[in-house]
N, C-alpha and C positions, 0 to 999 in steps of 0.2 A: 504494500500500499504506500503511495507516494505521499510527500509531505503536504502537498496542496489538499489532497483528499482528506488526510487527517485534520487539517485546519479547518475545512468545511464541516466536517462532522463534529468537531469540538465546538464551534460557533453555534451549531444547531443546539447543542446541549445547554448552552448558556442563555438561550433565548427566554424571555419571560421577565416578570417584575421581581419575583421572590429570589432570595439568595440561594445559589447552588454551589455544592462542593462536588467536584468530579475526580475520582482517583484513577490514576493510570500507572499500573505496575508493568514496566517494560522489562520483561524477564531477562533478556540478554543486553539491556542498555543500547539497543540499536539506535534510538533517537536521542541519546544523551547530549550529542554535540549540537543537535539541531533544535533542541526544545526552546532555546531562548529566541530562536528567529520566527517561532510562530506568532502569527498575526491574530491574536485573540481579541475581538472587539469589545467584549463585555466581561472580561475575566483576566486575572493575573495568574502567573505560574509560581507555584510554591514547590521547591525541591525538597525531597526526603534524601537524607544521606545514610541512614541506617542507625545513626545514634542521636537523631534529634526528635525522635517520636514523641516523648513527653512534652518537649517544648512546643512541638507542632500542635499537639492536642490543646495545650493552654492558649497558643496564639490564635488558633481558628475558633475556639469557643469563648475566649475571654478578651483578647486583645482587639481582634478585628472580626466583628460579628456581621459586618455589612457587605464586604466585598466577595465577589464571586472568584473561586480559586480552582485552578487545576493543579491537583496535588500529584506531582510527577515523581516516580521512584524508578531509578535505572536498575532495578533488581527485582526478583519474583516476590510476590506477596507472602510474607511469613504466616506461619500458622496463627490461628486466633489467640492461642494460649501466650505466644511470644509477641503479640502485636497489641501495643497500647491503643492503636487507632481502629482496632477491630469493630467496635461499636459504631464509630463514625462512618467507617467504611460500608456498613450494612444499611445505614440510614441515608447515605449519599448515593450518587451515581457512580458507575464503573465504566471505564473506557478500555476498549481493547483494539488491537491492530490486526490480530490473525482472524480469519474467517470463522473458525469455530467458536472462538470466544465471542465475537460479535453476534453469531447465531445464538449462542446461549443467552446472551444478554438481552438481545432484542426480542426473543420468542420465549423467554422464561423457562429455558431449559436448564435444570440444575447443574451446576458446575462439575458434580461428581461424574457426569456423563462426557466431560470434555475429552478425557483420554480415549474413550470408546469413538467418539466422533472424529477425533484427530487420526485414527488409524485409516480412515478412508478419505484421505486428502484429495484424491482425484475427484471424487464426487463432488466436493465442495468448491471446486475451481469454477463451476458453471452456475451463474446466477439463476439461469432457467431451472436447473435441477434444484437449487435451494428454494425457489418460488414454489415449485411442485411439491416438495417436501413439506413446506410450511402449509399448503393448500390441503394436505391430508387431514388437517384439523385435529391433530393428536391432542387430547386434553391432560393426560396424565403419562408422563414418561417413565419408561423402564428399558432395561438393556434389550429386551425382546422387541418391544414395539418400535424402538429406533431401528433395530436390523430389518424388521418387516417393512417399515417405512422406505427405507433405502431401496429394497427390492422392488416395492410397489412403484416407485418413481421409475426405475428402469424398466419395469414391465409394462408401464402405461397404465397402471391401475390407479383409480382415484380414491381408494380407501386403504387404510393400513390393516389389511387382512390377509394372512398368509394363504388362506384358501383361495381368495380372490386372485392372488399372484400365481398360485398354482393352476388355477382354472385357465389363466391367460396363457401360460405356457403351453398347456395341453392343447389348447384350442386354436392357437395362432402361430406357434413356433416351429412345429414339425418334430417328429421323433428323432430324427438324426440332423446333426448341424442346426440345432435349435437356435434361432435368432436371439431369442430373450436371454438364453443361457450365455450366448457370446457377449451380450451387453453386460451381464453380471461379471463375467471374467474380466472385462475392461476395467471395471470399477473395483476389482479385487474383492468382489462379493460373493463368489462361487462357494467358497467354503461355508460362509454364512447359510446360503440356500440349502446345502446338504445337510447342514447341522438341524435346520428348521424341519427339513423333511423327516429326519430321524425323530425329532421332538414331537411333531404333530402326527406322523402317520407310520412311524416305526420303521422306515426304510433307512438302512445304513449298511454300507459295503465299504471295503477297503478302496475299491476302484468304482465308485458309483456312476451309472449312466442313466440318462433320462429315459431311454427305452425301458430299462428294467424297472425304473420307478413307476412308470405307467403300467407295466405289467403286474407289478406289485399291487398297485390300487385296484385294478380290474379283478385280479384273481381273489384278492382279499374280500372284495365286495361279493364275489360269486361264492366264496366259501360260507358266507353268512346265510345264504338262501339254498344252497345245494344239500340234498340229502344223500348222504353217503360220503365215500372217501375220493377226494380228488386225486389224480395222477401224482405219483412220487416226483415226477419231474417239475411239477407245479408247486410243490410243498414249500421250497425255499422262498418262493415269491409271496407266501402268505404271512402278512404282518401280524404281530400280536396286538396291534391296536385296531382290532376288527370294527369295533363300533365307530371310532372316528373316521376310519376309511369308508365304511358303509354310508355314513351320512354325507361325506364329502362327494362320493360318487353318485349317490342318489341325487344330490342337489345339482350336480353337473349335468346328469342325464335328462333331468326334468325341467332344466332351464332352456326356454324356447331360443334364447340367443345363441346357445352352444349346441343345439341338437345335431345339426348337420356336421359340425367339426367333430363332435364326439363319435358319430357314426363311423367317420372315416378313420379316426384314431383306433376304435375298437375293432374295425375290420382289419387293419394293419397288424395289430397285436394278436387277433384271433388267428390269423394265417400263420404268424411266427410260432404260436403255442400249438398249432395243429388241433384247435378246438374241434373242427369237424370230424377228424379221425377218432378223437376220444368220444365224442357223442354217439358215434355209430355202434359203440361197444357197451354202452350202459342204457339201462331202461330210462324212457323219457320221463316216468314219474319222478325220477331223482332231481329233475331240474324244471319241474312245473312252474316254480316260483322264481326262476332265474330269467333275467333279461339283460345281462351284461353284454353278450354277443348275439348277433343276428342268427347265428347257428342254432341257438336254443328254439327259436320260433320255427325255423325250417325243420328241424328234426322232430319237434313235437307235432307239427302239421303232418309230416309223412308218417309218423308212428300212429296218430290218430286215424289218419286215412286207411292205413294198412290194417289196423285193428278193426275198423268198421266193416271192411271188405272181407276179413277173414272170419270174423265171428257172425257177420250179417245179423247182428243184434244192436239195437239203439244203445247210444252212450248211457252210462250211469249218470246219476244226478251230479256226482262229483266231477266227472269229465265235462258235463255241460257248464258247470260252474267254472271250470278251467277255461273253456272256450270263452265264456262270457268275460272273464277277467283278462284274459291275454288280448282280447279284441278291443278292450276299452281302457285298461289301466296300465299296461306294461309299456315299456319304451318304445318298442317297434310295432305297437298296435295300429298306428296309422298306415304303416307299409303293409302290414299283413292282415288288415281287418277283413278284406275280401276273401282271403284265404280261410279265415276262421268262420266268415259267414257262409262260404260254400260248405265247409265241414258241417256247420249247424243245420243248413237246409237238407244235406244228405242224410243226416241223422233223423230229422223229422220225416223226411220222405220215407226212409226204411220202417220207422215206427208206424207210420200210417198204412204202408203196404202190408205190413203184418197184420194189423186190424183189418185190412181190406180182405185178406185171405180167409178171415174167420166168418165173414158176413155171407149169408145165403139167401138172397132175395128170391121171392117166389114168382114175381110177376113184373111187368113194366112199371107199375106204379110203385112197387117196392125198390126197384132199381133207381127210379126218379128220386124218391125220398132219400135214399142212402147216398146218392151222388150229391145232392144239394146240401144235405146235413153233415156229410163226412168226406166222401171221396174226392170232392172237388179240391180239397185241400192238398191232395197228392199232386194234382196239376199246378197248384199254386207253389208248392215246395220245389217242384221240378223247375218251375220258371225261376223261383228264387235262387236255386243252385246255379243256373246258367247265367243269371244276371250278375251274380257274384264272380262266377268263374271267367266270364268274358272281360272282366276288369282287371284280370291278372295278366299283365303284358309278357309275353315271351318267356314263360316259365312252365316247365312241364312237371312241377312238383305234384300237381293234383291230376296229371293226365290219366293215370290208372283209375283213379277215383271217378273221373268224368266217365270212362268206359264202363265202369261198374254201375254207376247211376243211370246211365243210358240203358244198359242191359236190364236192370232191375225195373225201371219204369216201363220199358217196352214189353218185356216178357212176363213179369211178375204182376203187372197192373194193366197197362193199356190193352195188351192182346187179350187177357182173361176177361177184362171189362167188356171190351168191343164183341167178343164171342157171346158172353152171357146176355148182353144188351141185345144183340142181333137175334138170338133165340127168343128172347122175350118179345121183341118186335114182331116176329113171325106169327104170334098169336093175336096181334093187333090188326083187324082187317082194314081199318081206315085210319089215316094219319090223325084225323079229328077225334078218334077214339082215346087217345091218351088224356088221362086226368091231369088237370091243372089249368092254369091261366094260359089263354092262347094269345099269340102275337096278333092274330087276325082280329081279336076283340080288344086291342089295346086302346083305340080312340074311344070306342063306345063305353068300355067299362072302367078305364082309367083316367083318360083325359077329360072327356065331356063332364063327368061329375065334379072333377076338380076345377074346371073353369067356372062352373056355376057358383063356386064358392069365392073364388079368388083369382086373380091373374096367375097364370102358370107358365113356367118355362119347361119345355121338354127338350132334354139333351139326348141326342141320339149319336152314340160313338160307335163308329163301324168296327165291328169284330170285338167288341168288349165282351169277352166270354164270361161265364158265371163266376169263375174263380178270381178274375180281375175284378169283378164287381164286389166280391167279398173283401178284397183289399180296399177298394174304394170306400165302401161302406164303413169299414173299420176305421179309416183315416178321417172320414167325415165326422164320425162320432167322437173322435179325439179333439175336435175343435170346440172352443168354448161356446160359440153361438149357434151351433149346429146339432140337429137331431136327425138320424137317418135309419131307415129300416129297409132290408132287402127281402125279396121273394123270388122264386124262380118263375120264369115265363118260358113256354114252348114256342119256338120259332116255327115258321112255315118250312115246308120241305118242297124243293130243295132249299137248303139253307144258304142262299147266296144274296149278294146286295140288292140286286134288282128287285127280287120278290120280297125280301125282308122289309126294305124301305117302303114298298108299295102297301105291305100289311100294316104298317104303323100309321099310315094315313087314314083319315076318315073315308068310308067307303060303303057303298051299297053291293058293289060287285068288283072282284078282282079277276082279270082275264090274262091267262098265260098261254102262249101258243107253243107248239113244239119247236119253234125256231127261237125260243126264249124271249119273245116280246111280251112285255108285261104293260097292262093298261088298268087304270083305276076308274071305274065308271065310265069306260070308254076313252079315257084321257091318258096320254103318256104321262110318266112320273119320274124321268130320269133327272132333269135339271131342277135347281131350286126354283126358278120361276114356275115351271110346271107344277111343282109340289105346292107352291104357295097359292097357285090358282085353285088347286083342289081343296086346299085347306080353307080358302075364303068362301068356297061354296057351302061349307058347313058352319063357319065362323067368320064373318066378315072382318072382325077385328083381330086378325091373325097376321103374323109375319114369319117368314122363313129366311133364316140367315146362317152364317157359319161361326164357329168359335173363333177362327182366325180373324174374321171381320170384327167381331165384338171386342176381342182383345186389342186390336189395333186402334179402337176408338178412345177419345177422351171422354170424361164424363158428361159433358154437354151434348156430345154427338149421340151417346147412349141414350140419354133422356129424350133427345129430339126424335130419334127412331122409335122409341117404345112407348112414349106418352100416348095415352088414349087406346092402347091396344090391350087385349085380354089374353092372347095366346102366342106363344113363341116357339117355333121349332128351330132349335139350333143344332145343326149338323156338325160333327167333329169326326175327323178322319186321321188317326195317327197310326194305329195298329194295321189296318188293312192296306194303307198307303205304303208301308214298309214290306209287309209280309207277302203281298201279291206280286212282288218282283223279285226275280231270281237273285239279282245282285245284293238285294237288301233283306231277304227273307230271314237270315240269320240274325237280324237286329230286331226281330219282332218282339222278344221279351223285353229289350230295352225300350222299345216304342210303347209297350204296355205300361212300364213305370212311367214314361213321359205322359201317357194318356191319363193316368190317374192324377197326376200332379197338375196337368192342364185343366181338367175338369174342375177340380177343387179351386183352382185359381179363377175360373170362369164363374163359379157359384159366388166366390168371395166378391169379385168385381161387380156382379149384378146386384148383390145385396147392398153393397156400399153406394154404387153409382145410381140405382134406381129404386132401391129398397124393395126389391122382389124378396119374397120369403117362402115361395112354394116352388118346388122343382120335382120332376120326374126324370129319371135317367134310365136308358135302356140301351139295346143294341139291335141291329138288323140280324145278325147271326154270331156264332162263336167261331172257333177254329181248332183244328189239330196241328200240333207242331211237334216234331221229333228232330233232334239235331243230326242224327246219322242219316246218311242217304238210304233210301229205301232198296231192298233186294229185289230181284226179279220176281221172286216168289210172292212179294207183296203187292204185285200188279195184276190186275185182272185183265185177261185178253178179251178183246171185243170182236165179234163176227162183223164182216163187212156190212155196211148199210145198217148198222145197228140202231142208229138214232138220227133224229133231225139235228139235235144239238148235243154235243159231247164235251163234258167237263171232266177233269181229273177225278171228281167225287160224285158226279151224277150225269145221267143222260136223260134227255126228253124225247119221247116217242108218241106217235098217235095210236099205238096199240101196245099192249103188254108184250114185253120180250123175255125170253127164257135164257138167262145167262148164268152159268154156274157161279156161286159165291155172291149172289146179289139178292136184294129185296126190292120189290116193285109195289108203287102205290098209285092209285088214280087220284088226279088232282081235282076231282069234283068236289072234294071236301071244301074248295074255295068257291064252289058255285057250279051249277049245272051247265054253265057255258064251257067248263073245262072237261066235259065228261069224255072227251076223246083225246085227252092229254095224260100221259103217264110218265111218272118219274122212276128211274132205277138207279139204286145206290149200292155200292159194294157192301158186303157184310163186314163189320168191323171197321178197321182203320186202313184198309187197302185203298189202292187208287185204280183207276182205269189206265191201262197202257196207252197213253196218247202222246203224240209229239208235243214238244213245247218245254217251257222252263221249269220253275220251281216245283220241287215235290216235298220239301220239308214242311211248308206251310200251306195247309189246304182247308177248304170248307166247301159246303154244298151238300154234304152227306147227312146221315142220320145218327151219328155218334152223339153221345151226351155232351162232349165238348163243343160240338157244333150247333145243337138244336136247343140247348139250355141256355138262356140269355138272362141277365139280371134285370129285375124291375125293382129300381131304388127310388123310394119316396123320401124326400128331403125337406125339412123345415129348418129355416134360419131365422135369426133374430136380427133386427137392425140395430138395436141397442147393443153397444159393445160390452161384453162380460169381461170382468177383470180376471185375468190369468196369472196365477202366481206359481212359483217353483215350489215343489214339495220341500218340506223342511227336513233337515237331518240333525238329530239331536244325540248328544252323549247320554247314554243311559247308565253307564257304570257309576255307582253312587260314590266310590272313593275319590277323593282328590289329593292323593298322595302317591308319589312314585318312590319305590323303595329298591328297584333293581334297574340295571341298565337295558334290560329287555322287559317290556310290559305289554299286556294284552288289554285293550279297551273295547267295550261294546258300544255300537251306535245303532240308531233306528231311523228308518224313513218313517216319518210320523203318520202320513196318510198314503194311500195308494194313488198312483197317477190316474188321473181323470181328465174330463174336459175342461175342468178349471184349475187343475193342478198338474204342471208339466214336470217332466224329469229334470234332474239337476246333477251336475258333476262337481264334486267339491274336493279340494285339497285339505288335508289335515296334518298340522305339524306343531311341535312344541317350540317355543320361543322364550328367550329370557326377557326381562323388562325392558332391555335396550333393543330389542328386536333380533338378537343373534339367534340364528337357527341352531337348536340343540339336539334335535332328533332327525330322523329320516322323515321324508314326506309320503303320507299314504293318500291313495285316491279312492273315493267312494262314489260309485255310479248308482244314484238313487233313481231307478226307473221302473221299480217293481209295480205291478198292477194287482198283486195278490191282496185280497181282503184279510187273510190270516196275519197277524202281527208278527209271528215268528218267521214268516217268509220275507219280512222287510227288516231284518236285523243283520248286522254286519260286525264281525269281530276282526280288529285291525291290529297288527303288531308294530310296535314302535321301539327302534333302537336309539339309545341316547349317547351322546358324547361321553367319552371316558375322561371326565374332569371333575374338579371339585365343585360341589354344590352347597349352597347355604340354606339352611332352613329358615333364615330370616329374609332371604330375597324372594321376590315374586316371580313365578314361572307361569306361562300361559299355554293352553292348547287352543290354537287358532284355527278355525274353519273358514275357508275362503270359497266363494263361487268361482270355479275356474274359467268360466265364460267372461265375467266381468272383472275378475281379480278383486272383488269386493269382499271385505270381512263380513261374515254372517253370524258368527258366534265366537266368543272368547271366554275360556273357563280357567280360573286361577287354580294353579297346583302348587303343593309343596313337594319339593324333591329332597328326599332324606335317604341317600344311599350310604350305608354305614361303611362299606368297603367296596370301592369301585374297582372291578377288573373287567377283563374282556370276555367273560363268560356269562355275565348277566346275573351273577349271584354273589 
């Protein structure tokens, strides 16, 4: 520090009206010759010689009590016992010329740490580093917090926390040639870092490496949740500070800022440790609770899939809970959620197919009842499986399961159902002889009575088969302002768009020719304009439009279109639009999901924009879909000139035809005008061998999947209902922690309903200052069970291995993970008599 700088600093010390004394002990007398040349503007220099301390005390306290003095000593400050000026020194100001002393003086760092600070002279040469160190806001200094602070500055961390420093190294520096470690070395801080690693996380080696440190952290965390013995080669990497390591790794994994970086690091370490090879030779049950490495999920998924295929039995309650937890709570759940959903749907599929095999319907009515009450869910789970499976990109982990699901669905369900249903249909002489609501009566029995009471919106979704309607009905009832009920309706035969759409319109007669032309009361009914014309002949206050058109309108446009009208036919086409084309037929299940969402959004829009509250949803027909291509044995050969109109699932003729493997019905059930038209359909799920595109998605035949369509009646409320999250409460009565590992019980207070939505919360213990002292647990409160015991959760908490005071306050904090808002805080006493790493 040059003389001018010293002069400027000293003059600042003497600013003000009150008298000031400033002591300057120049340890090596570096400025002894220059002291008299200082230009002090508001003070005098008083020299200490070493033997004039008593007189100096007398002079400054008795002789001259007004003048400001710089008391300069060209030697080190003596100890207080040997210094008659010690009391004056402590009530006066001190001046230093070295950076460390200035730092201690300026920022109230006790002098006893000067020696420690002086060891890192390189660090203090930069004013920028000093500013960053000060900005850490350290309130109480000790040797450790100083060391952590130095590391924090070099790591670019803004808080004096060693865990934060370590997180930064792991997530941004790289396993080899770590950039942050290189910065530590430049400042001679590397030894400090390794010492703190040993102190905090139990990692110490004669020749430490960052790669081994990370391996130690990850394997130690794994050891806390692995059931059984880990490989001998991994044992040296397991730290004795299991609890502290577990909490650190848990917090690192669950921090959204570090998630991607953690995944990359864990992947590198997993390869080096040969995690995959190890997992292939141990039961997956051993690591159901582990999520350190991605390999845990992959092997659990493979093992569960293999178990399901081998046993052909549904999963146990325990396994279903494992799927539930791993798909929603574990670290890699977002990446593997579709794998677990596919497993879940395959499990439910096999459970329902087993039940299906025990049912013995006696006639067509019994088939219809069982299909609509039970069996349609098999189609729903099959769709759910492929919806999840198709979202797994470029991975064959579930390929064998897919083949198995396809085989079971086709041979154990679809084939048997279609044969049994065809046998039952052979005893039904006329298509109109089936018991149940008929599509051809839709307007007369469903729409007309509704319109007499209030304005009604009819939504006709092309190919929305019954199982899709079940899902739509379920989703609608989950909404706070909506009540919905579903019943089956039997479509016309052949079950195809042109005839189904005609049957849903008001009519006196429907005419269908053998060339497949369809007329309603003698009028064509293919286009929207044609359908609206027919509708207005029965109700002049009617409009025909499409979902796409309505969703594109703003509120004023909707009101302008619909004001003064009583009946609205809104056509929606998502499923059939994709399924009927070979290039997109394998997207039909995704289209079904989109269709459900779009119908819900349409109802919501009309309820808000025009205050409509009465809706009827149905479809023109259903469909059959199988993922695998049909074998030649699944195709029915047609004789030449066998029909005037030939479709893969039906043919129309002017007289009955005799073709093996088919059923034939007269179409006079739609009126005497059709007495010379006959429809022939394959028995079961077979198709006619005809040229042309897609074969996976078909309709037109008489299968239950094709001819049972949903009839959904929906009532909405324009008044918005308040929807809240379900509450999660701690039900364990004790508020005292006595072990490093504790189990606590929680409860979802009410079941999920239309007014209470699911919630995902994090639960963690904190100190009064907000320091995380336990690992974080996640509770997914989405239970719809009425039974209280089905809505309870037991969670395991691992605590830091540190000293806890019975006099300090600690809290269990529950946070909503979506909003990060605190929803509950419970005060606890922590009284751990002897803290070790075994939890007792």
